[in-house]
C-alpha positions in Angstrom: 118.3 115.1 116.7 117.0 116.3 113.3 113.7 114.4 113.8 113.0 115.8 117.2 110.3 118.3 116.0 108.4 115.6 114.2 108.7 113.2 117.1 107.5 115.8 119.6 104.5 116.5 117.4 103.7 112.7 117.4 103.9 112.6 121.2 101.5 115.6 121.4 99.1 113.8 119.0 99.3 110.7 121.1 98.1 112.6 124.1 95.4 114.2 122.1 94.2 110.9 120.8 94.1 109.4 124.3 91.8 112.3 125.4 89.5 111.7 122.4 89.3 108.0 123.1 88.3 108.7 126.7 85.3 110.7 125.6 82.2 108.7 126.3 80.5 110.2 123.3 83.0 108.6 120.9 81.3 105.2 121.2 78.3 106.5 119.4 80.5 106.7 116.3 82.0 103.2 115.8 83.9 104.1 112.6 85.6 107.0 114.3 86.4 105.0 117.4 88.0 102.2 115.2 90.0 104.8 113.3 91.3 106.5 116.6 92.1 103.1 118.2 94.2 102.2 115.1 96.0 105.5 115.2 96.6 105.1 119.0 98.1 101.7 118.5 100.6 103.0 115.9 101.5 106.1 118.0 102.1 104.0 121.1 104.9 102.1 119.3 106.6 105.4 118.3 106.1 107.0 121.7 107.7 104.0 123.5 110.7 104.0 121.2 111.1 107.8 121.6 111.0 107.5 125.4 113.7 104.8 125.2 115.8 107.0 122.8 115.7 109.9 125.2 116.6 107.7 128.2 119.5 106.2 126.2 120.6 109.7 125.2 120.7 110.8 128.8 122.7 107.7 129.8 125.1 108.5 127.0 125.7 112.0 128.3 126.2 110.8 131.8 128.7 108.1 130.7 130.7 110.7 128.6 130.9 113.0 131.6 132.0 110.0 133.8 134.6 109.0 131.3 136.1 112.5 131.3 136.2 112.7 135.0 137.2 109.2 136.0 140.9 108.6 136.7 140.8 104.9 137.6 141.8 102.8 134.5 139.5 99.9 135.4 136.5 102.2 135.9 137.3 104.0 132.6 137.4 100.7 130.8 134.0 99.7 132.1 132.5 103.1 131.3 134.0 102.9 127.7 132.4 99.5 127.2 129.0 100.7 128.4 129.4 103.8 126.2 129.9 101.7 123.1 126.8 99.7 123.8 124.7 102.8 124.4 125.9 104.4 121.2 125.0 101.3 119.2 121.5 101.2 120.8 121.1 104.9 120.1 121.8 104.3 116.4 119.3 101.4 116.3 116.6 103.5 117.9 117.3 106.5 115.6 116.8 104.2 112.6 113.6 102.7 114.2 112.2 106.1 114.9 112.8 107.3 111.3 110.9 104.2 110.0 108.1 104.7 112.4 107.6 108.2 111.1 106.7 106.8 107.7 102.9 106.7 107.4 101.5 103.2 107.3 99.4 102.2 104.5 95.8 101.9 105.8 95.3 98.8 103.5 97.7 96.8 105.7 95.0 96.2 108.2 92.6 94.7 105.7 92.0 91.0 105.1 93.6 89.5 102.0 92.5 87.4 99.0 95.4 85.2 97.9 95.5 83.5 94.5 98.0 80.8 93.8 98.3 79.3 90.3 100.6 76.7 88.8 102.7 78.1 86.0 105.4 76.4 83.9 106.3 72.9 85.0 103.2 70.8 84.6 102.4 68.5 87.5 105.4 69.6 89.5 104.2 73.2 89.4 100.9 72.1 90.7 102.6 70.2 93.6 104.6 73.3 94.5 101.5 75.4 94.4 100.1 73.1 97.1 103.4 73.4 99.0 103.1 77.2 98.9 99.6 77.1 100.2 100.7 74.9 103.1 103.6 77.3 103.8 101.2 80.2 104.1 98.7 78.2 106.1 101.4 77.3 108.6 102.6 80.9 108.8 99.0 81.9 109.4 98.7 79.5 112.3 101.7 81.0 113.9 100.3 84.5 113.7 96.6 83.9 114.4 95.4 84.4 110.9 92.2 82.7 109.7 92.3 81.1 106.3 89.2 80.2 104.2 89.1 78.5 100.9 87.2 80.4 98.2 87.9 78.2 95.2 90.1 75.2 94.6 91.0 73.4 91.3 93.1 70.3 92.1 95.3 68.5 89.8 95.1 64.7 89.2 98.1 63.9 91.5 97.2 66.0 94.5 98.5 69.5 93.6 96.7 72.7 92.8 96.1 74.0 89.4 94.6 77.0 91.2 93.7 77.8 94.7 92.1 81.1 96.0 91.6 81.7 99.7 91.1 84.5 102.1 93.3 85.4 105.1 91.8 87.5 107.9 93.3 88.7 111.2 95.6 91.4 112.5 97.6 93.0 109.6 96.8 90.1 107.2 97.3 92.0 104.0 100.2 94.0 105.4 102.0 90.8 106.3 101.6 89.0 103.0 101.3 91.8 100.4 104.9 91.4 99.1 104.3 87.7 98.2 102.8 88.7 94.8 104.9 87.6 91.8 106.5 84.5 90.3 107.9 81.9 92.7 110.4 79.6 91.0 111.3 76.2 92.4 114.3 74.0 91.7 114.1 70.4 92.9 113.9 66.7 91.9 110.2 65.9 91.4 108.7 62.9 93.1 107.8 61.6 89.7 111.4 61.9 88.4 113.2 58.5 88.4 116.5 59.8 87.0 117.2 62.2 89.8 117.3 65.3 87.6 116.5 68.7 89.0 113.5 70.4 87.3 112.7 74.1 87.4 109.0 75.1 87.7 107.1 78.3 88.5 104.0 79.3 90.4 102.3 82.7 90.4 100.9 84.3 93.5 98.7 87.4 93.7 97.8 89.0 97.1 94.9 91.4 97.0 93.4 93.6 99.8 89.9 92.4 100.5 87.5 95.2 99.7 84.9 96.2 102.2 81.4 97.2 101.1 82.2 100.9 101.3 85.4 100.4 99.2 83.8 99.2 95.9 80.3 99.9 94.7 79.0 97.4 92.0 75.8 97.9 90.0 73.7 95.1 88.5 74.0 96.5 85.0 77.8 96.1 85.2 77.6 92.4 86.0 77.0 89.4 83.9 76.2 86.3 86.0 76.2 82.8 84.5 75.4 79.6 86.4 76.5 76.1 85.3 77.1 72.6 86.7 80.2 72.1 88.8 82.8 69.5 87.7 85.8 68.0 89.4 89.2 66.8 88.1 88.9 65.0 84.7 85.4 66.3 84.2 83.8 64.2 86.9 80.5 65.6 88.0 80.4 67.1 91.5 76.7 67.6 91.6 73.7 67.6 89.4 72.5 71.2 89.9 73.6 74.4 88.3 75.4 75.7 91.4 78.7 77.0 89.9 78.8 80.7 89.3 80.7 82.8 86.9 80.6 86.6 87.3 81.9 89.0 84.6 82.5 92.6 85.4 81.6 94.2 82.0 83.5 97.5 82.3 86.8 95.8 83.0 86.2 92.3 81.5 87.2 90.8 84.9 86.0 87.2 85.2 85.6 85.3 88.5 84.4 81.7 88.8 83.5 79.8 92.0 82.1 76.2 92.1 83.3 74.8 95.5 80.1 75.1 97.4 76.9 73.1 96.7 74.9 76.2 97.1 74.6 78.7 94.2 74.2 81.6 96.7 77.3 80.7 98.6 79.3 80.4 95.3 78.0 83.8 94.2 78.9 85.4 97.5 82.5 84.0 97.3 82.9 85.0 93.7 81.8 88.6 94.6 84.4 88.8 97.3 87.2 87.9 94.8 85.7 90.2 92.2 85.6 93.2 94.6 89.2 92.5 95.8 90.5 92.5 92.2 88.6 95.7 91.3 89.7 97.3 94.5 93.3 96.5 93.8 93.0 97.9 90.3 91.7 101.2 91.8 94.4 101.4 94.4 97.1 100.6 91.9 96.0 103.5 89.8 96.1 105.8 92.8 99.5 104.6 93.8 101.0 104.9 90.4 99.9 108.5 90.2 101.8 109.3 93.4 104.8 107.1 92.7 103.7 104.3 95.1 105.6 101.6 96.7 105.0 99.4 93.6 107.8 101.2 91.9 110.4 100.7 94.6 112.9 97.9 95.0 110.2 95.6 96.5 108.8 95.3 93.0 105.5 95.8 91.3 103.7 92.8 92.6 103.0 91.8 89.0 102.6 88.1 88.5 105.2 88.2 85.7 107.9 89.4 88.0 110.2 86.6 89.4 110.6 87.4 93.1 112.0 84.3 94.7 113.8 81.0 94.0 113.4 77.9 96.2 116.4 75.6 95.6 115.6 72.3 97.5 118.9 70.4 96.8 120.8 73.3 98.5 118.2 74.0 101.1 118.4 77.6 99.8 115.9 80.4 99.4 116.7 83.6 97.5 114.5 86.7 97.4 115.7 88.6 94.3 114.2 91.9 95.2 116.4 92.5 98.3 119.2 90.1 97.5 118.4 88.0 100.6 119.6 84.4 100.7 118.8 82.0 103.5 120.0 78.4 103.8 117.0 77.1 105.8 114.4 76.4 103.1 113.1 73.4 105.1 112.1 75.8 107.9 110.6 78.4 105.6 108.4 75.8 104.0 107.1 75.0 107.6 105.9 78.6 107.8 108.9 80.4 109.2 108.5 83.4 106.9 109.1 86.1 109.4 112.7 86.9 108.6 111.9 87.3 104.9 108.7 89.2 105.3 110.2 91.6 108.0 113.2 92.3 105.6 110.8 93.1 102.7 108.7 95.4 104.8 111.8 97.1 106.3 113.2 97.6 102.8 109.9 99.1 101.6 109.7 101.5 104.5 113.3 102.7 104.0 112.5 103.3 100.3 109.5 105.3 101.3 111.6 107.3 103.7 114.1 108.2 101.0 111.3 109.3 98.7 109.6 111.4 101.4 
């Protein structure tokens, strides 16, 4: 197996990491402990797959010898059938091991800031933006992710002109990172009396949430304005200047938050979004310099890139980046996104492997 030296090195590293974790002194360095535990978790998956691969390889060798020595036709047929299954499993494990050797992006473990905005299509786009939020929320419930609203701008008929929220939990950003882009919907709007199919669009941006050590902001880089919150149609939400607008002067990035009655809470939420946007800008620069995943077939994650079409009359969903079409849109909208997200992540890792 051509990957054997690399896999043996990973097995050796796994043993080394286990010894490091067992050191009582390690607990005095929480950051190092967290880093080693993350590495150990990733190595365990590879070590287990490698052990199964070696066991399968041994069974393959034994069955081939048996097939050569066995004279009874019925026994030969049974050995041949088992041999075919073992060869198929060996191929699957080889592919899995190659993908596991691709280094994981450390950002995958981060929480995510998700921004959904209605695009072309008026009220129908706003209603679909709300549908997308519910889709992600249901997916999050299935996978133990915690969602928290940061800012919400509702439309007059119950949709979202804009909604920004955070997702925290295991692999939150890694799970949802490929959702960035334009989501196109084709359906008959509830407000359409003639039964005509309309096409609308919603943009989604998924950003890794920055930790305090990731982004350093200085007061002289920020312009902070406060103003009175207002709801749909200009209706006053409260009578104090609790809404906050933060402008990052070096990049002209603007974030507004007005959902909380407390000015301090609005400022804190706005800072989270601002840090996430600035952090993504920095990471994007780094990734472009080293031909990052944003240039592969998964796409750039740019909001202007159409990534998916939701066709309700045909119960069809198509992801244009990997040419995946599913005829179970009703289930997807209930949060059953795993098949799509797994395929996107697999495609990205395969692309990384080819570039390595």
